[in-house]
C-alpha positions as CSV (number, residue, x, y, z in Angstrom):
1,M,5.8,5.4,-19.4
2,P,4.9,7.2,-16.2
3,R,7.4,7.0,-13.4
4,I,6.2,6.0,-9.9
5,L,7.8,6.3,-6.5
6,V,6.6,4.3,-3.5
7,A,7.9,5.2,-0.1
8,G,7.7,3.5,3.3
9,E,8.4,0.4,5.2
10,T,9.4,-3.1,4.2
11,L,9.5,-5.9,6.7
12,I,9.6,-9.6,7.2
13,D,6.2,-11.4,7.4
14,F,6.2,-14.6,9.3
15,I,3.3,-16.6,7.9
16,P,2.1,-19.6,10.0
17,D,1.9,-23.1,8.7
18,A,-1.7,-23.4,9.8
19,P,-4.7,-21.2,10.8
20,G,-5.2,-20.4,14.4
21,P,-3.8,-18.3,17.2
22,L,0.0,-17.5,17.2
23,A,0.5,-19.4,20.5
24,S,-0.5,-22.7,18.8
25,V,1.6,-22.3,15.6
26,D,4.4,-24.7,15.3
27,S,6.3,-23.1,12.4
28,F,6.4,-20.0,10.2
29,D,7.4,-19.3,6.6
30,K,9.6,-16.2,6.3
31,R,8.5,-13.8,3.5
32,A,9.1,-10.2,2.4
33,G,6.3,-7.9,3.1
34,G,5.1,-4.5,4.3
35,A,2.3,-2.5,2.6
36,P,4.5,0.0,0.6
37,A,6.9,-2.8,-0.4
38,N,3.9,-4.9,-1.6
39,V,2.6,-2.0,-3.6
40,A,6.1,-1.4,-5.2
41,V,6.6,-5.1,-6.1
42,G,3.0,-5.3,-7.3
43,L,3.6,-2.4,-9.7
44,A,6.9,-3.9,-10.8
45,R,5.2,-7.2,-11.7
46,L,2.6,-5.2,-13.6
47,D,5.5,-3.8,-15.7
48,A,5.3,-0.3,-14.2
49,D,8.4,2.0,-14.1
50,V,8.6,2.1,-10.3
51,D,11.2,2.8,-7.6
52,F,11.0,2.2,-3.9
53,W,12.4,4.3,-1.0
54,T,12.8,2.3,2.2
55,R,15.3,1.6,5.0
56,V,16.2,-1.8,6.4
57,G,18.6,-3.0,9.1
58,D,22.2,-4.0,8.3
59,D,21.2,-7.5,9.5
60,A,20.3,-10.9,8.0
61,F,16.6,-9.9,7.5
62,G,17.7,-6.7,5.8
63,D,19.9,-8.8,3.5
64,F,17.0,-10.9,2.6
65,L,14.8,-7.9,1.8
66,V,17.4,-6.2,-0.3
67,E,17.9,-9.4,-2.3
68,T,14.2,-9.9,-2.7
69,L,13.6,-6.4,-3.9
70,A,16.5,-6.7,-6.4
71,D,15.1,-10.0,-7.7
72,E,11.8,-8.2,-8.4
73,G,13.6,-5.7,-10.6
74,L,13.5,-2.8,-8.1
75,S,16.5,-0.5,-8.1
76,G,18.4,-0.5,-4.9
77,E,19.4,3.1,-5.1
78,L,16.8,4.2,-2.6
79,V,17.0,1.1,-0.4
80,E,19.0,2.4,2.6
81,R,20.8,0.2,5.1
82,D,21.0,1.2,8.8
83,S,23.8,-0.3,11.0
84,E,22.2,1.1,14.2
85,A,18.7,-0.4,13.9
86,Q,17.1,-3.7,13.1
87,T,14.6,-4.7,10.4
88,T,10.9,-4.7,11.3
89,L,9.2,-8.1,11.8
90,A,5.5,-9.0,11.6
91,F,3.9,-12.3,12.7
92,V,0.7,-13.0,11.0
93,S,-2.1,-15.2,12.4
94,L,-4.6,-16.6,9.9
95,G,-8.3,-17.2,10.7
96,E,-10.2,-20.2,9.2
97,D,-11.7,-17.8,6.6
98,A,-8.2,-16.6,5.5
99,D,-8.5,-13.3,7.3
100,R,-5.5,-12.2,9.3
101,E,-4.2,-10.3,12.3
102,F,-0.7,-9.0,12.9
103,S,1.8,-8.8,15.8
104,F,4.6,-6.3,15.0
105,Y,8.2,-5.9,16.3
106,H,8.6,-2.3,15.2
107,D,10.2,-0.3,18.1
108,R,12.9,2.0,16.7
109,T,13.5,-0.2,13.7
110,A,15.3,0.9,10.5
111,D,12.2,2.0,8.6
112,T,11.2,4.4,11.4
113,R,14.5,6.2,10.8
114,M,13.9,7.3,7.2
115,E,15.1,11.0,7.0
116,P,13.6,14.0,5.2
117,G,15.3,15.1,2.0
118,T,16.7,11.6,1.1
119,V,15.0,11.9,-2.3
120,D,16.2,15.4,-3.4
121,D,14.1,17.8,-5.5
122,D,15.8,16.9,-8.8
123,E,15.1,13.2,-8.3
124,L,11.6,13.8,-7.2
125,A,10.8,16.0,-10.2
126,D,11.3,12.9,-12.4
127,Y,8.3,11.1,-10.9
128,D,4.7,11.3,-12.1
129,W,3.1,9.5,-9.1
130,V,4.2,9.2,-5.5
131,H,2.5,6.7,-3.1
132,V,2.8,6.6,0.7
133,D,0.8,5.1,3.5
134,V,-0.1,6.0,7.1
135,L,2.2,3.5,8.8
136,S,5.2,5.6,8.1
137,L,3.5,8.4,10.2
138,D,3.4,6.4,13.4
139,T,6.8,7.6,14.6
140,E,9.6,10.1,14.0
141,P,11.7,10.8,11.9
142,S,9.9,8.6,9.3
143,R,6.8,10.8,9.8
144,D,8.6,14.0,8.8
145,A,10.3,12.1,5.9
146,V,7.1,11.0,4.3
147,V,5.2,14.2,4.9
148,D,8.1,16.2,3.4
149,L,8.2,13.9,0.4
150,A,4.5,14.2,-0.3
151,E,4.5,18.0,0.2
152,R,7.3,18.4,-2.3
153,A,5.8,15.9,-4.7
154,R,2.6,18.0,-4.9
155,M,4.7,21.1,-5.7
156,T,6.1,19.2,-8.7
157,D,2.6,18.3,-9.9
158,S,3.1,14.6,-9.2
159,I,-0.1,12.8,-8.2
160,V,0.2,11.7,-4.6
161,S,-1.7,8.7,-3.3
162,F,-2.2,7.7,0.3
163,D,-3.4,4.6,2.1
164,P,-4.8,5.1,5.6
165,N,-3.8,1.5,6.4
166,S,-5.3,1.0,9.9
167,R,-3.3,-1.2,12.3
168,P,-4.5,-0.3,15.8
169,E,-1.7,-2.2,17.4
170,R,0.9,0.0,15.8
171,W,-0.2,3.3,17.3
172,G,1.2,4.7,20.5
173,E,3.0,8.0,20.5
174,F,1.0,9.5,17.7
175,S,-2.7,9.5,17.0
176,Y,-3.9,7.4,14.0
177,V,-6.8,9.8,13.5
178,E,-4.5,12.8,13.3
179,A,-2.1,10.9,11.0
180,A,-4.8,9.7,8.7
181,K,-6.3,13.2,8.3
182,Q,-2.8,14.7,7.7
183,G,-2.4,12.1,4.9
184,F,-5.8,13.0,3.4
185,R,-4.7,16.7,3.2
186,L,-1.5,15.7,1.4
187,A,-3.2,13.4,-1.1
188,D,-4.8,13.6,-4.5
189,V,-5.9,10.0,-4.4
190,V,-6.9,8.0,-1.3
191,K,-7.4,4.2,-1.3
192,A,-9.1,3.0,1.9
193,T,-11.4,0.4,3.5
194,P,-14.5,1.4,5.4
195,E,-12.8,-0.1,8.5
196,D,-9.8,2.3,8.0
197,L,-12.2,5.3,7.8
198,R,-14.2,4.3,10.8
199,E,-10.9,4.1,12.8
200,A,-10.2,7.7,11.5
201,G,-13.6,8.9,12.8
202,F,-15.8,8.8,9.7
203,E,-19.2,7.2,9.3
204,G,-21.4,6.2,6.4
205,D,-21.5,4.0,3.4
206,A,-18.8,4.1,0.7
207,A,-20.3,7.0,-1.2
208,D,-20.7,9.0,2.0
209,L,-17.1,8.2,3.1
210,A,-15.6,9.2,-0.2
211,R,-17.3,12.6,-0.3
212,Q,-16.3,13.3,3.3
213,L,-12.7,12.6,2.4
214,C,-12.7,14.9,-0.6
215,E,-13.5,17.7,1.7
216,F,-9.9,17.3,3.0
217,G,-8.5,17.9,-0.6
218,P,-8.3,14.6,-2.5
219,H,-10.0,14.5,-5.9
220,T,-10.3,10.7,-6.0
221,V,-11.2,8.1,-3.4
222,L,-11.1,4.4,-3.9
223,V,-12.9,2.3,-1.3
224,T,-12.3,-1.5,-1.3
225,L,-15.2,-3.6,0.0
226,G,-13.7,-7.1,0.3
227,D,-15.8,-9.7,-1.5
228,E,-18.3,-7.0,-2.4
229,G,-15.8,-5.4,-4.8
230,S,-15.0,-1.7,-4.7
231,Y,-16.3,1.8,-5.1
232,A,-14.7,5.0,-6.5
233,Y,-15.6,8.6,-6.5
234,A,-13.8,11.4,-8.3
235,T,-14.5,15.1,-8.4
236,A,-14.3,17.2,-11.6
237,D,-10.7,18.1,-10.7
238,A,-9.5,14.5,-11.3
239,P,-7.5,14.0,-14.5
240,W,-9.6,10.9,-15.3
241,A,-13.0,12.6,-14.8
242,D,-14.5,15.5,-16.7
243,E,-17.2,15.8,-14.2
244,E,-18.2,14.4,-10.8
245,T,-18.0,10.6,-11.2
246,E,-18.8,7.5,-9.2
247,V,-18.2,3.9,-10.2
248,T,-18.7,0.5,-8.6
249,H,-17.3,-2.9,-9.4
250,D,-18.7,-6.1,-7.9
251,G,-15.3,-7.8,-7.8
252,Y,-14.5,-11.4,-8.7
253,S,-15.5,-14.7,-7.0
254,V,-12.5,-16.7,-5.8
255,D,-11.8,-19.3,-3.1
256,P,-9.2,-17.3,-1.0
257,V,-6.2,-19.0,0.4
258,D,-4.7,-16.0,2.1
259,T,-6.0,-12.4,2.1
260,T,-2.7,-10.9,3.3
261,G,-1.7,-8.2,0.8
262,A,-5.0,-8.1,-1.1
263,G,-5.5,-4.4,-0.4
264,D,-1.9,-3.6,-1.5
265,A,-2.5,-5.6,-4.6
266,F,-5.6,-3.6,-5.4
267,T,-3.6,-0.4,-4.8
268,A,-0.9,-1.5,-7.2
269,G,-3.4,-2.4,-9.9
270,A,-5.4,0.8,-9.5
271,I,-2.2,3.0,-9.6
272,A,-1.0,1.1,-12.7
273,A,-4.3,1.7,-14.5
274,L,-4.8,5.3,-13.5
275,S,-1.2,6.3,-14.2
276,E,-1.5,4.8,-17.7
277,G,-4.5,6.9,-18.4
278,E,-7.2,4.3,-18.0
279,P,-10.7,5.4,-16.8
280,L,-11.8,5.1,-13.3
281,S,-14.0,2.1,-14.2
282,E,-11.0,0.1,-15.5
283,A,-8.9,1.1,-12.5
284,L,-11.5,-0.6,-10.2
285,A,-11.8,-3.6,-12.5
286,F,-8.1,-4.1,-12.9
287,G,-7.4,-3.4,-9.2
288,N,-10.0,-6.0,-8.1
289,A,-8.6,-8.5,-10.6
290,V,-5.1,-8.1,-9.2
291,A,-6.4,-8.4,-5.6
292,A,-8.5,-11.5,-6.4
293,T,-5.6,-13.2,-8.1
294,T,-3.4,-12.5,-5.1
295,T,-5.7,-14.1,-2.6
296,T,-5.5,-17.5,-4.4
297,A,-2.0,-18.1,-3.2
298,G,-0.2,-17.8,0.2
299,G,1.7,-14.8,1.4
300,A,1.5,-11.2,0.3
301,M,4.4,-10.3,-1.9
302,T,5.0,-13.8,-3.2
303,A,1.4,-14.0,-4.4
304,L,1.3,-10.8,-6.4
305,P,0.5,-11.5,-10.0
306,T,2.1,-10.5,-13.3
307,R,0.1,-8.5,-15.9
308,E,-0.2,-11.7,-18.0
309,A,-1.6,-13.6,-15.0
310,V,-4.2,-10.9,-14.4
311,R,-5.1,-10.9,-18.1
312,T,-5.6,-14.7,-18.0
313,F,-7.7,-14.4,-14.8
314,R,-10.0,-11.8,-16.3
315,E,-10.5,-14.0,-19.4
316,Q,-11.7,-17.0,-17.4
């Protein structure tokens, strides 16, 4: 079974009890979240051999996250505690159509203090796939830590995947455009939305966007299109394509309760499929099924499905 390492933030999502602006919300439900954490837990629920490198505060919220990750079967060896910084918090506001916006409390929090070299070369050589996202590149030293990890992973012939997860409210000291392009240069596989790529300065439809990204170095680009499904493009350098390949999948029709974490769910599904040797078409279909299943329940991490739940969903 391939070994996968996910690196980046984990945080507390505060989910409102009703749709509407945050100022009008009466109460929130506390849940574990953060895009890399969602991907790691998503992979664990899909029975992948996955580890998660992150850093949380030595506080009550950090305790909650450590317990949650352990309950999901993730090893705590790479979950660091920081006695000098707090855990990141995110307040989610839900629209009537289940779309969401975020307000982050992220200034000098524990996950921003991840240090280069924490995963040493011998440990890193054991992984077949390493996944990171752009939100760890919005401050130092986590930026150096994730760049260092990805650069060394590529030297070991691990596949590196990258998510340019656009959150305009998170960017201050560093440029999102520069960080996203740095991630593209480090990656073999990119998973993105058209909105992410427009924020990064690209224009065009999914096919145009994918080809533009491959000019930076990736051999595979997965573009998620919401309720329109997803698109994938791979060059002949991709291990799952003998020649230049493009695939589309129309997605699945569901009545969404909460779209929080749907993109992370897709990422987990696609990585699981590709790392197991499935073709690009199955990676899209499986990723879409994992994402669609996730939207039928509230929360991000709590809604992530098991492999059996995805199988049942696809058989309906």
